[in-house]
Backbone as numpy.savetxt, mean C-alpha at the origin, in Angstrom:
# Nx Ny Nz CAx CAy CAz Cx Cy Cz
23.27 18.30 -11.27 22.24 17.13 -11.60 22.01 16.02 -10.80
23.18 16.06 -9.78 22.89 14.92 -9.03 21.72 15.14 -7.99
21.65 16.42 -7.98 20.35 16.62 -6.63 19.09 16.42 -7.45
19.07 16.74 -8.69 17.61 16.51 -9.41 17.49 15.28 -9.49
18.55 14.13 -10.02 18.20 12.95 -10.09 17.99 12.24 -8.70
18.49 12.85 -7.77 18.22 12.26 -6.38 16.62 12.62 -6.11
16.20 13.60 -6.16 14.96 14.03 -6.25 13.98 13.19 -6.98
14.10 13.00 -8.19 13.44 12.21 -9.02 13.18 10.71 -8.63
14.45 10.23 -8.50 14.49 8.86 -7.70 13.71 8.72 -6.29
13.84 10.00 -5.46 13.00 9.85 -4.37 11.54 9.93 -4.44
11.18 10.75 -5.53 9.73 10.76 -5.76 9.03 9.48 -6.34
9.88 8.57 -6.89 9.81 7.38 -7.57 9.40 6.47 -6.43
10.62 6.53 -5.47 10.48 5.41 -4.41 9.23 5.98 -3.36
9.18 7.19 -3.21 8.03 7.74 -2.37 6.78 7.11 -2.90
6.50 7.17 -3.86 5.41 6.83 -4.79 4.98 5.23 -4.32
5.90 4.57 -4.34 5.93 3.20 -3.90 5.21 3.22 -2.49
5.98 4.09 -1.42 5.42 4.15 -0.23 4.08 4.67 -0.06
3.62 5.72 -0.91 2.52 6.44 -0.71 1.40 5.53 -1.23
1.46 4.65 -2.14 0.32 3.84 -2.63 0.06 2.79 -1.41
0.92 2.15 -0.70 0.69 1.22 0.31 0.16 1.95 1.58
0.67 3.18 1.74 0.37 4.05 2.79 -1.15 4.40 2.68
-1.57 4.80 1.41 -3.06 5.15 1.25 -3.76 3.73 1.22
-3.38 2.68 1.06 -4.13 1.44 1.01 -4.37 1.06 2.65
-3.53 1.12 3.25 -3.61 1.02 4.66 -4.43 2.12 5.56
-4.10 3.40 5.04 -5.00 4.32 5.77 -6.58 4.36 5.29
-6.80 4.03 4.24 -8.13 3.71 3.84 -8.83 2.63 4.50
-8.39 1.57 4.48 -8.88 0.49 5.30 -8.95 0.55 6.89
-7.98 1.26 7.28 -7.99 1.58 8.71 -9.18 2.36 8.88
-9.43 3.24 8.01 -10.55 4.24 8.31 -11.73 3.84 8.27
-12.14 2.53 7.46 -13.58 1.94 7.53 -13.58 0.76 8.47
-12.40 0.40 8.85 -12.38 -1.12 9.62 -11.67 -0.85 11.00
-10.99 0.14 11.09 -9.99 0.14 12.59 -9.16 -0.80 12.46
-8.73 -1.61 11.47 -7.74 -2.45 11.51 -6.46 -2.34 10.33
-5.28 -2.45 10.99 -4.17 -2.19 10.30 -3.95 -3.42 9.49
-3.85 -3.19 8.02 -3.72 -4.36 7.18 -2.28 -4.71 6.93
-1.57 -5.49 7.61 -0.19 -5.81 7.37 0.04 -6.51 6.14
-0.97 -7.12 5.38 -0.83 -8.07 4.35 -0.95 -7.33 2.90
-1.05 -5.91 2.90 -1.17 -5.13 1.75 -0.14 -5.40 0.61
1.20 -5.44 1.16 2.35 -5.68 0.41 2.38 -6.80 -0.03
1.63 -7.93 0.46 1.80 -9.08 -0.10 0.89 -9.44 -1.22
-0.27 -8.45 -1.45 -0.91 -8.43 -2.69 -0.32 -8.09 -3.68
0.48 -7.06 -3.50 1.43 -6.64 -4.73 2.31 -7.46 -4.89
2.79 -8.13 -4.17 3.79 -9.37 -4.51 3.29 -10.45 -5.36
2.00 -10.67 -4.75 1.25 -11.78 -5.82 0.80 -11.26 -7.20
0.61 -10.12 -7.30 0.03 -9.65 -8.41 1.57 -9.36 -9.50
2.59 -9.16 -8.83 4.04 -8.97 -9.69 4.14 -10.60 -10.10
4.45 -11.43 -9.03 4.87 -12.72 -9.30 3.77 -13.57 -10.01
2.42 -13.22 -9.97 1.53 -13.97 -10.52 1.51 -13.86 -12.08
1.48 -12.52 -12.43 1.64 -12.19 -13.84 2.83 -12.59 -14.40
4.00 -12.45 -13.59 5.31 -13.24 -14.45 5.15 -14.57 -14.55
4.55 -15.43 -13.69 4.46 -16.97 -13.76 3.40 -17.18 -14.96
2.25 -16.45 -15.08 1.60 -16.69 -16.05 2.05 -16.40 -17.37
2.77 -15.45 -17.51 2.97 -14.85 -18.73 4.47 -15.53 -19.32
5.26 -15.91 -18.28 6.59 -16.39 -18.55 6.57 -17.80 -18.75
5.93 -18.61 -17.67 6.04 -19.95 -17.55 4.92 -20.49 -18.38
3.61 -20.05 -18.06 2.56 -20.61 -18.68 2.10 -20.01 -20.05
2.73 -19.24 -20.51 2.69 -18.45 -22.04 1.38 -17.87 -21.98
0.83 -17.42 -21.16 -0.61 -16.54 -21.22 -0.36 -15.12 -21.83
-1.04 -14.87 -22.75 -0.96 -13.35 -23.14 -0.99 -12.42 -21.93
-0.41 -11.23 -22.13 0.00 -10.37 -20.98 -1.47 -9.88 -20.37
-2.26 -9.51 -21.31 -3.54 -8.82 -20.53 -4.40 -10.02 -19.93
-4.54 -11.19 -20.69 -5.00 -12.32 -19.92 -4.54 -12.64 -18.66
-2.92 -12.53 -18.73 -2.18 -12.99 -17.13 -2.63 -11.66 -16.18
-2.90 -10.68 -16.59 -2.86 -9.41 -15.78 -4.51 -9.84 -15.14
-5.32 -9.90 -16.06 -6.60 -10.11 -15.72 -7.00 -11.38 -14.80
-6.35 -12.33 -15.11 -6.42 -13.74 -14.23 -5.90 -13.35 -12.97
-4.76 -12.67 -12.76 -4.02 -12.46 -11.45 -4.91 -11.72 -10.59
-5.53 -10.65 -11.27 -6.27 -9.79 -10.59 -7.54 -10.41 -10.00
-8.05 -11.17 -10.75 -9.36 -12.08 -10.52 -9.08 -12.85 -9.28
-7.98 -13.41 -9.41 -7.56 -14.40 -8.21 -7.41 -13.65 -6.90
-6.92 -12.47 -7.05 -6.67 -11.54 -5.70 -7.96 -10.99 -5.29
-8.82 -10.65 -5.98 -10.27 -10.30 -5.81 -11.02 -11.33 -5.15
-11.08 -12.69 -5.70 -11.77 -13.68 -5.16 -11.13 -14.13 -3.81
-9.84 -13.96 -3.76 -9.23 -14.48 -2.32 -9.58 -13.49 -1.38
-9.43 -11.84 -1.92 -9.72 -11.10 -0.80 -11.26 -11.13 -0.33
-12.09 -11.31 -1.10 -13.54 -11.50 -0.75 -13.83 -12.61 0.15
-13.08 -13.76 -0.07 -13.33 -14.87 0.42 -12.80 -14.98 2.02
-11.50 -14.34 2.19 -10.84 -14.04 3.41 -11.74 -13.09 4.32
-12.62 -12.07 3.64 -13.39 -11.20 4.66 -14.44 -11.98 5.24
-15.11 -12.72 4.17 -16.37 -13.57 4.57 -16.07 -14.72 5.30
-15.03 -15.28 5.34 -14.71 -16.49 6.36 -13.91 -16.10 7.56
-13.04 -15.17 7.21 -11.87 -14.81 8.51 -12.40 -13.48 9.17
-12.24 -12.57 8.39 -12.52 -11.16 9.17 -14.08 -10.93 9.68
-14.74 -11.65 9.21 -16.22 -11.27 9.57 -16.34 -12.06 10.97
-15.53 -13.15 11.26 -15.56 -13.87 12.37 -14.65 -13.12 13.48
-13.63 -12.44 12.78 -12.74 -11.55 13.84 -13.30 -10.31 14.23
-14.04 -9.59 13.29 -14.57 -8.34 13.68 -16.04 -8.25 14.03
-17.01 -9.09 13.33 -18.49 -8.87 13.60 -18.81 -9.49 14.67
-18.01 -10.81 15.01 -18.57 -11.54 16.10 -17.89 -11.32 17.46
-16.66 -10.77 17.19 -15.73 -10.75 18.28 -15.25 -9.22 18.76
-16.00 -8.36 18.29 -15.59 -6.84 18.40 -15.15 -6.50 19.74
-15.50 -7.25 20.87 -15.25 -6.80 22.16 -13.91 -7.19 22.45
-13.30 -7.96 21.59 -11.65 -8.43 22.00 -10.69 -7.49 21.61
-11.45 -6.33 20.88 -10.44 -5.31 20.68 -9.36 -5.13 19.28
-8.67 -4.12 19.14 -7.75 -4.11 17.91 -6.69 -5.21 17.71
-6.20 -5.48 18.95 -4.97 -6.53 18.99 -5.36 -7.97 18.32
-6.55 -8.56 18.67 -6.75 -9.74 18.01 -7.09 -9.57 16.53
-7.96 -8.39 16.11 -8.06 -8.54 14.81 -7.04 -8.04 13.94
-6.05 -7.30 14.60 -4.73 -7.05 13.85 -3.81 -8.27 13.60
-4.06 -9.25 14.50 -3.23 -10.38 14.29 -3.96 -11.17 13.07
-5.07 -10.87 12.65 -5.51 -11.66 11.36 -5.00 -11.32 10.22
-4.83 -10.21 9.94 -3.97 -9.82 8.76 -2.51 -9.70 8.96
-1.95 -9.99 10.01 -0.59 -10.36 10.32 -0.36 -11.85 9.84
-1.06 -12.67 10.18 -1.23 -14.13 9.94 -1.47 -14.39 8.43
-2.51 -13.41 7.87 -2.40 -13.45 6.38 -1.27 -13.29 5.71
-0.49 -12.28 6.08 0.82 -12.02 5.20 1.75 -13.32 5.44
1.96 -13.98 6.31 2.65 -15.12 6.53 1.96 -16.30 5.79
0.59 -16.19 5.60 0.00 -17.36 4.87 0.26 -17.28 3.31
0.24 -15.77 2.88 0.29 -15.47 1.43 1.98 -15.80 1.19
2.86 -15.42 2.03 4.17 -15.51 1.84 4.51 -17.05 1.60
3.92 -17.91 2.28 4.16 -19.56 2.26 3.66 -19.80 1.21
2.34 -19.52 0.39 1.83 -20.06 -0.68 2.72 -19.57 -1.82
3.14 -18.31 -1.71 4.03 -17.70 -2.87 5.33 -18.55 -3.13
6.10 -18.65 -1.93 7.28 -19.53 -1.83 7.10 -20.88 -2.67
5.85 -21.56 -2.47 5.56 -22.73 -2.94 5.25 -22.77 -4.67
4.57 -21.64 -5.04 4.25 -21.50 -6.33 5.11 -20.83 -7.32
5.90 -19.81 -6.50 6.80 -18.94 -7.30 8.29 -19.21 -7.03
8.64 -20.03 -6.09 9.79 -20.19 -5.72 10.74 -19.12 -4.83
11.91 -18.88 -4.70 12.48 -17.90 -4.00 13.19 -16.85 -4.75
13.22 -17.00 -6.20 14.28 -16.04 -7.13 13.55 -14.85 -7.24
14.10 -13.88 -7.57 13.81 -12.41 -7.84 12.76 -12.46 -9.21
11.75 -12.29 -9.23 10.92 -11.97 -10.54 10.14 -10.53 -10.58
9.73 -10.32 -11.93 9.06 -9.03 -12.20 7.99 -9.49 -13.24
6.88 -8.53 -13.19 5.98 -8.53 -14.32 6.64 -7.97 -15.52
6.24 -8.29 -16.83 6.63 -7.49 -17.96 6.54 -6.07 -17.97
7.41 -5.09 -18.32 7.18 -3.75 -18.06 6.00 -3.27 -19.04
4.97 -2.79 -18.61 3.81 -2.03 -19.26 4.18 -0.96 -20.32
5.27 -0.39 -20.08 5.56 0.77 -20.93 7.29 0.59 -21.32
7.56 -0.39 -21.79 9.00 -0.72 -22.35 9.70 0.42 -22.88
11.00 0.32 -22.78 11.98 1.41 -23.43 13.01 1.96 -22.46
13.82 2.68 -23.04 14.93 3.31 -22.23 14.33 4.20 -21.25
15.10 4.72 -20.39 14.60 5.96 -19.44 14.49 7.35 -20.37
13.59 7.97 -19.89 13.22 9.27 -20.42 14.08 10.23 -19.99
14.71 11.36 -20.87 15.55 12.19 -20.42 14.55 13.55 -20.69
14.63 14.28 -19.32 13.80 15.37 -18.80 14.53 16.73 -19.18
15.91 16.60 -19.78 16.77 17.78 -19.80 17.55 18.07 -18.89
18.70 18.63 -19.39 19.83 18.88 -18.29 20.32 17.71 -17.63
20.28 16.50 -18.28 21.00 15.42 -17.51 19.88 14.65 -16.47
18.61 15.12 -16.45 17.70 14.41 -15.71 17.04 13.19 -16.39
16.99 12.06 -15.62 16.28 10.97 -16.37 15.22 10.09 -15.26
14.30 9.61 -15.78 13.23 8.92 -15.15 12.97 7.85 -15.80
12.72 6.59 -15.18 12.48 5.26 -15.77 11.01 5.60 -16.20
10.57 4.77 -17.49 9.23 4.88 -17.84 8.28 4.32 -16.68
8.63 3.22 -16.41 7.88 2.51 -15.13 7.64 3.51 -13.83
8.72 4.15 -13.69 8.54 5.25 -12.66 7.55 6.38 -12.78
7.25 6.90 -14.14 6.16 7.64 -14.45 4.75 6.89 -14.18
4.80 5.71 -14.25 3.48 4.89 -14.15 3.21 4.86 -12.79
4.43 4.75 -12.05 4.19 4.50 -10.58 3.78 5.81 -9.93
4.34 6.93 -10.39 3.94 8.36 -9.83 2.54 8.56 -10.05
2.01 8.25 -11.13 0.74 8.24 -11.84 -0.23 7.64 -10.91
0.02 6.15 -10.68 -0.72 5.33 -9.75 -0.81 5.90 -8.27
0.27 6.54 -7.78 0.11 7.24 -6.57 -0.74 8.26 -6.37
-0.53 9.21 -7.27 -1.41 10.37 -7.29 -2.93 10.10 -7.51
-3.22 9.29 -8.53 -4.46 8.82 -8.76 -5.24 8.11 -7.53
-4.48 7.29 -7.11 -5.18 6.56 -5.90 -5.25 7.33 -4.70
-4.32 8.09 -4.27 -4.54 8.98 -2.97 -5.51 9.88 -3.17
-5.44 10.67 -4.49 -6.46 11.83 -4.73 -7.76 11.23 -4.94
-8.06 10.25 -5.59 -9.40 9.71 -5.67 -9.79 9.18 -4.35
-9.21 8.70 -3.57 -9.66 8.07 -2.22 -10.03 9.38 -1.50
-9.16 10.43 -1.22 -9.45 11.52 -0.62 -10.43 12.30 -1.15
-10.88 12.46 -2.37 -12.00 13.13 -2.81 -13.52 12.24 -2.60
-13.21 10.94 -2.70 -14.37 10.10 -2.45 -14.71 10.00 -1.20
-13.93 9.93 -0.08 -14.22 10.29 1.40 -14.76 11.45 1.53
-14.35 12.76 0.78 -14.63 13.92 1.32 -15.91 14.50 0.82
-16.42 14.09 -0.63 -17.34 14.61 -1.31 -18.32 13.78 -1.58
-18.40 12.52 -1.29 -19.44 11.72 -1.65 -20.27 11.18 -0.52
-21.50 10.68 -0.59 -22.31 10.29 0.39 -21.81 8.97 0.92
-21.49 8.19 -0.11 -21.06 6.80 0.20 -19.69 6.79 1.07
-18.81 7.70 0.63 -17.65 8.05 1.31 -17.82 8.43 2.87
-18.66 9.39 3.02 -19.30 9.63 4.41 -19.74 8.29 5.25
-20.46 7.62 4.55 -21.18 6.47 5.27 -19.69 5.62 5.51
-18.82 5.37 4.52 -17.46 4.60 4.96 -16.88 5.16 6.04
-16.76 6.47 6.06 -15.97 6.97 7.25 -16.63 6.91 8.60
-18.12 6.89 8.61 -18.89 6.73 9.72 -18.63 5.15 10.29
-18.73 4.14 9.15 -18.33 2.92 9.69 -17.14 2.72 10.66
-15.96 3.55 10.39 -14.81 3.29 11.20 -15.01 4.33 12.53
-15.60 5.37 12.40 -15.80 6.25 13.54 -16.65 5.48 14.53
-17.88 4.91 14.43 -18.56 4.31 15.28 -19.49 3.27 14.70
-19.13 2.08 14.61 -19.49 1.12 13.59 -20.98 0.82 14.10
-21.20 0.70 15.59 -22.60 0.41 16.07 -23.65 1.73 15.52
-23.17 2.96 15.90 -23.99 4.02 15.48 -24.38 3.84 13.91
-23.27 3.78 13.15 -23.39 3.49 11.74 -24.41 2.55 11.38
-24.40 1.24 12.03 -25.75 0.30 11.84 -26.85 0.52 12.15
-26.85 1.38 13.20 -28.30 2.03 13.84 -29.01 2.93 12.69
-28.36 3.58 12.06 -28.81 4.37 11.14 -28.88 3.87 9.81
-28.46 2.46 9.57 -28.97 1.87 8.54 -27.65 1.49 7.41
-26.53 1.94 8.00 -25.25 1.72 7.12 -24.62 0.29 7.23
-24.48 -0.29 6.28 -23.93 -1.84 6.24 -22.37 -1.49 6.46
-21.84 -1.68 7.71 -20.41 -1.56 7.86 -19.53 -2.81 7.33
-20.43 -3.78 7.44 -19.57 -5.10 6.93 -19.33 -5.05 5.28
-20.56 -4.53 4.68 -20.13 -4.51 3.24 -19.23 -3.36 2.97
-19.16 -2.21 3.42 -18.01 -1.28 3.36 -16.76 -1.91 3.63
-16.63 -2.64 4.61 -15.28 -3.13 4.98 -15.12 -4.02 3.97
-15.73 -4.82 3.54 -15.51 -5.96 2.44 -15.00 -5.18 1.12
-16.01 -4.34 0.84 -15.78 -3.59 -0.50 -14.13 -3.08 -0.49
-13.98 -2.38 0.51 -12.70 -1.54 0.77 -11.38 -2.55 0.71
-11.73 -3.72 1.34 -10.68 -4.67 1.64 -10.15 -5.25 0.28
-11.29 -5.59 -0.59 -11.05 -6.06 -1.89 -10.40 -5.05 -2.77
-10.93 -3.75 -2.54 -10.54 -2.67 -3.69 -8.90 -2.52 -3.27
-8.73 -2.27 -1.96 -7.17 -2.15 -1.63 -6.41 -3.22 -2.16
-7.10 -4.46 -1.96 -6.05 -5.68 -2.18 -5.76 -5.63 -3.74
-6.79 -5.14 -4.78 -6.63 -4.94 -6.20 -5.67 -3.95 -6.58
-5.79 -2.79 -5.94 -5.04 -1.80 -6.20 -3.60 -2.01 -5.70
-3.34 -2.71 -4.68 -1.93 -3.19 -4.34 -1.53 -4.20 -5.63
-2.27 -4.99 -5.86 -1.78 -6.10 -6.96 -1.60 -5.42 -8.20
-2.32 -4.01 -8.63 -2.16 -3.56 -9.95 -0.62 -2.80 -9.73
-0.64 -2.19 -8.54 0.57 -1.30 -8.24 1.76 -2.33 -8.34
1.70 -3.54 -7.60 2.85 -4.67 -7.99 3.28 -4.89 -9.46
2.18 -4.93 -10.29 2.42 -5.35 -11.59 3.14 -4.17 -12.27
2.73 -2.90 -11.75 3.42 -1.89 -12.47 4.84 -1.47 -12.04
4.93 -1.63 -10.73 6.20 -1.27 -10.18 7.46 -2.39 -10.27
7.02 -3.46 -10.46 7.99 -4.62 -10.19 9.07 -4.52 -11.17
8.81 -3.98 -12.48 10.07 -3.98 -13.18 11.19 -3.22 -12.92
10.80 -2.09 -11.88 11.81 -1.38 -11.11 12.85 -2.05 -10.02
12.00 -2.73 -9.10 12.71 -3.35 -8.06 12.77 -4.84 -7.84
11.79 -5.53 -8.63 11.78 -6.91 -8.64 11.05 -7.39 -7.24
10.54 -8.66 -7.41 9.92 -9.01 -6.17 10.36 -10.54 -5.91
10.44 -10.74 -4.61 10.35 -12.34 -4.40 9.30 -12.54 -3.40
9.24 -13.83 -2.85 7.87 -14.09 -2.20 7.83 -13.46 -0.75
8.95 -12.88 -0.22 9.17 -12.21 0.98 9.08 -10.69 1.01
8.86 -10.07 -0.26 9.03 -8.76 -0.48 7.74 -7.91 0.23
6.71 -8.66 0.38 5.33 -8.00 0.83 5.66 -7.29 2.02
6.22 -8.02 3.00 6.46 -7.45 4.52 7.07 -6.28 4.44
8.00 -6.15 3.77 8.86 -4.82 3.66 8.11 -3.69 3.18
7.48 -4.06 2.26 6.51 -2.97 1.49 5.32 -2.54 2.44
4.77 -3.48 3.44 3.73 -3.13 4.06 4.07 -2.44 5.18
5.49 -2.58 5.90 5.85 -1.92 7.01 6.18 -0.23 6.58
6.81 -0.29 5.40 6.86 1.25 4.88 5.65 1.79 4.65
4.55 1.09 4.08 3.34 1.71 3.90 2.82 2.17 5.22
3.09 1.22 6.34 2.63 1.51 7.64 3.23 2.68 8.13
4.38 2.94 7.88 5.09 4.01 8.68 4.52 5.45 8.05
4.38 5.23 6.44 3.84 6.55 5.97 2.50 6.87 6.39
1.59 5.83 6.44 0.14 5.99 7.04 0.10 6.43 8.32
1.22 6.23 9.12 1.15 6.65 10.47 1.12 8.37 10.43
1.91 8.88 9.43 1.96 10.35 9.47 0.65 10.95 8.98
-0.18 10.10 8.30 -1.51 10.69 8.12 -2.48 10.34 9.15
-2.14 10.00 10.47 -2.85 9.70 11.56 -3.63 8.18 11.22
-3.21 7.74 10.04 -3.70 6.31 9.97 -5.07 6.44 9.09
-5.59 7.47 9.13 -7.15 7.57 8.59 -7.13 8.66 7.52
-6.00 9.28 7.24 -6.25 10.36 6.10 -5.29 9.85 4.82
-5.98 9.37 3.75 -5.33 8.87 2.64 -4.54 10.17 1.79
-5.05 11.32 1.83 -4.33 12.34 1.20 -2.94 12.56 1.86
-2.81 12.67 3.34 -1.66 13.10 4.01 -0.96 11.57 3.97
-1.30 10.62 3.92 -0.58 9.55 3.77 0.14 9.35 2.46
-0.56 9.99 1.25 0.23 10.09 0.21 1.24 11.02 0.26
1.05 12.29 0.84 2.32 13.24 0.94 3.33 12.61 1.80
3.00 12.07 2.92 3.98 11.59 3.72 4.73 10.40 2.89
4.21 9.67 2.26 4.97 8.71 1.30 6.07 9.24 0.34
5.57 10.39 -0.22 6.42 10.84 -0.97 7.47 11.77 -0.63
7.22 12.33 0.57 8.22 13.16 1.54 9.29 12.20 2.11
8.80 11.02 2.57 9.75 10.14 2.96 10.79 9.49 1.86
10.05 9.37 0.76 11.02 8.78 -0.35 12.17 9.70 -0.88
11.61 10.88 -0.99 12.71 11.89 -1.27 13.64 12.11 -0.23
13.28 12.17 1.06 14.09 12.38 2.25 15.27 11.05 2.04
14.67 9.96 2.02 15.54 8.50 2.04 16.74 8.84 0.74
16.16 9.24 -0.47 17.03 9.49 -1.51 18.20 10.65 -1.06
17.89 11.71 -0.52 18.85 12.63 -0.57 19.58 12.47 0.69
19.47 11.69 1.75 20.27 11.32 2.86 21.12 10.03 2.13
20.68 9.25 1.49 21.52 8.34 0.97 22.47 8.88 -0.15
22.12 9.84 -0.81 22.99 10.44 -1.89 24.09 11.43 -1.19
23.62 12.03 -0.02 24.49 13.14 0.42 25.02 12.90 1.91
24.49 11.96 2.46 25.16 11.59 3.84 25.76 10.44 3.65
25.07 9.18 3.53 25.68 7.87 3.45 24.50 6.88 2.85
24.92 6.12 1.90 24.17 5.01 1.43 23.87 3.87 2.59
24.91 3.64 3.28 24.76 2.84 4.60 23.91 3.39 5.58
24.15 4.51 6.05 23.48 4.98 7.23 22.19 6.06 6.98
22.00 6.21 5.79 21.12 7.02 5.23 19.68 6.68 6.09
19.29 5.50 5.91 17.84 5.03 6.56 17.93 5.33 8.01
19.24 5.36 8.55 19.15 5.35 10.07 18.92 6.59 10.36
19.56 7.62 9.55 19.17 8.93 9.92 18.02 9.47 9.68
17.27 8.97 8.47 15.85 9.09 8.24 14.84 8.89 9.22
15.05 7.65 9.84 14.23 7.18 10.82 14.47 8.09 11.90
15.54 8.49 12.47 16.13 9.19 13.59 15.11 10.58 13.28
15.30 11.20 12.23 14.47 12.42 12.00 12.98 12.21 11.92
12.43 11.15 11.39 11.10 10.97 11.57 10.57 10.82 13.13
11.39 10.10 13.74 11.14 9.87 15.16 11.18 11.02 16.04
12.10 12.02 15.67 12.18 13.37 16.35 10.98 14.17 16.35
10.44 14.14 14.68 9.41 14.82 14.54 7.88 14.32 15.12
7.94 13.13 15.13 6.83 12.56 15.96 6.73 13.05 17.50
8.11 12.91 18.21 8.36 13.61 19.67 7.97 15.08 19.52
8.16 15.63 18.63 8.20 17.42 18.70 6.86 17.70 18.43
6.10 17.05 17.25 4.87 17.60 16.93 3.84 16.34 16.73
3.50 15.66 17.61 2.51 14.64 17.37 1.21 14.86 17.04
0.63 16.18 17.68 -0.54 16.29 17.04 -0.58 16.95 15.69
0.36 17.69 15.39 0.33 18.05 13.99 0.36 16.95 13.00
1.16 16.08 13.23 1.30 14.80 12.45 0.29 13.72 12.43
-0.78 14.11 13.24 -1.85 13.23 13.16 -1.63 11.87 14.30
-0.43 11.79 15.06 -0.49 10.69 15.83 -1.33 10.66 17.11
-1.53 11.97 17.71 -2.52 11.93 18.76 -3.78 11.21 18.33
-4.30 11.85 17.31 -5.61 11.46 16.98 -5.80 10.05 16.42
-4.64 9.48 15.99 -4.62 8.03 15.60 -4.79 7.15 16.84
-4.02 7.68 17.89 -4.07 6.81 19.20 -5.40 7.00 19.72
-5.83 8.31 19.88 -7.24 8.45 20.46 -8.40 7.50 19.88
-8.15 7.42 18.39 -9.36 6.73 17.76 -9.13 5.25 17.92
């Protein structure tokens, strides 16, 4: 039963990695910018709902709606004021400059969150309260874990299908492949970038609300989540949400098995060594060469 429970725990953890990997991959595909603030939007979602519900005594649905509205408005305003300046007017300065703007955004959100929410660990109320579910033969899974897995599969699958089978998805893809060419044929690349930035911020916020009862959040939790999403997205070549989803799940299961059978202390070290070896051995198959060339 140990193996089964480790796999279940790994799938839940991998689902957390997968959602943020999908957010990173989708926005990179449309903008060619790596969003290192995506985890901070999840942190704001979790801590914002907790604050409004626990401290301000708002009803839970209203607390969720208010927090998500604030995230959407902030994401929209940030794109209009900052990212439009970084990418639309200064595209010749390259990815390093625009990469800095989401890196700086992460620090900005953390600073505001520390002032508003403090430094203690908090979590949004569980959306599906109750004891863990027993799947039979001693296998257990938390109710929040099922919601987390559902969010991961839905977000990754819907983005992958949207890009592959819809006309607007093809237009979004063209915006990242060749922004100038896309604008020449009438595609509003700025609008697609803005829409996807707001959608991924909202998705991260929703996921933070759903997932926080499992792990809890502090004002600095976002950076770690963003880094893990970055790693998983790298295995999708930074541009493939479907592969990013699978990579996140695999990394989560691998981490759980190594922690359970090798060492809780050195499991992460062994895992990253294995991941690095895979990159060196099969970079093209894993999408790294295409990510660098793009």
